[in-house]
C-alpha positions in Angstrom: -13.4 -12.1 -10.8 -11.2 -14.5 -13.1 -7.5 -16.0 -11.6 -4.6 -13.6 -12.6 -1.6 -14.1 -14.3 1.8 -13.5 -11.9 2.2 -10.8 -13.3 -1.3 -9.6 -13.1 -0.5 -10.1 -9.1 2.9 -8.2 -9.3 1.0 -5.4 -11.1 -1.3 -5.0 -8.6 1.6 -5.3 -6.2 2.9 -2.2 -7.5 0.1 -0.5 -7.2 -0.3 -1.3 -3.5 2.8 -0.3 -3.0 2.6 3.3 -4.7 -0.6 4.3 -3.3 0.8 3.8 0.0 4.3 5.7 -0.5 1.7 8.6 -2.0 -0.4 9.0 0.3 2.5 8.7 2.9 4.5 11.2 0.9 1.2 13.8 0.9 0.7 13.7 4.8 4.5 14.1 6.2 7.7 15.4 4.2 10.4 12.9 2.8 12.8 14.6 5.7 10.6 13.5 8.1 10.9 9.8 6.9 14.2 8.3 8.3 13.3 4.2 7.2 9.9 2.9 5.4 9.5 -0.2 4.4 6.1 -1.0 2.1 5.5 -4.6 1.7 2.4 -5.8 -0.6 1.4 -9.6 -0.6 -0.9 -10.6 -3.1 -1.6 -13.8 -3.7 -5.2 -15.3 -5.6 -5.9 -19.3 -4.9 -9.8 -19.3 -4.6 -10.3 -15.9 -4.1 -7.4 -12.8 -3.7 -5.9 -12.4 -0.6 -4.1 -9.4 0.3 -2.0 -8.4 3.2 -0.2 -4.9 3.0 2.2 -4.1 5.7 3.6 -0.6 6.1 6.4 0.0 8.6 7.9 3.7 9.1 10.0 5.3 11.2 9.8 9.4 11.9 12.3 11.4 13.5 11.3 12.5 16.6 10.6 16.6 15.8 8.1 15.2 13.7 4.7 15.9 15.1 3.3 12.7 13.1 1.9 10.1 14.4 3.6 6.5 12.7 0.9 4.1 13.7 -2.0 6.4 12.6 0.1 7.4 9.0 1.0 3.5 8.6 -2.5 2.8 9.1 -4.1 4.8 7.3 -2.0 4.1 4.5 -3.0 1.2 4.2 -6.4 2.0 4.0 -5.7 4.1 0.7 -3.8 1.3 -0.5 -6.7 -1.0 -0.3 -9.1 1.7 -1.6 -6.6 2.0 -4.6 -7.1 -1.8 -5.2 -10.3 -1.6 -5.3 -10.6 0.6 -8.3 -8.2 -0.7 -9.9 -9.3 -4.0 -9.8 -12.8 -3.0 -10.6 -11.4 -1.4 -13.7 -8.8 -3.7 -15.2 -10.3 -7.6 -14.0 -13.9 -7.4 -13.5 
């Protein structure tokens, strides 16, 4: 894979955050979400380094598991990034 520009790294980060958010909203109602923080730290040195974190606080009445939702959202974001990078940068 070629070296990415800062603008391209920003776009990759946006795709990751959007994919994680879309996953979460497909599993949990917005009304159940008290706080949501999604961070994607994307850097390129010799290889592309991707660090995605999802912190979510749900209403106590929600039946969803916060940790499972967060981990699955990260997995969904990584899968979406693989597709995006394959289609745009390889």
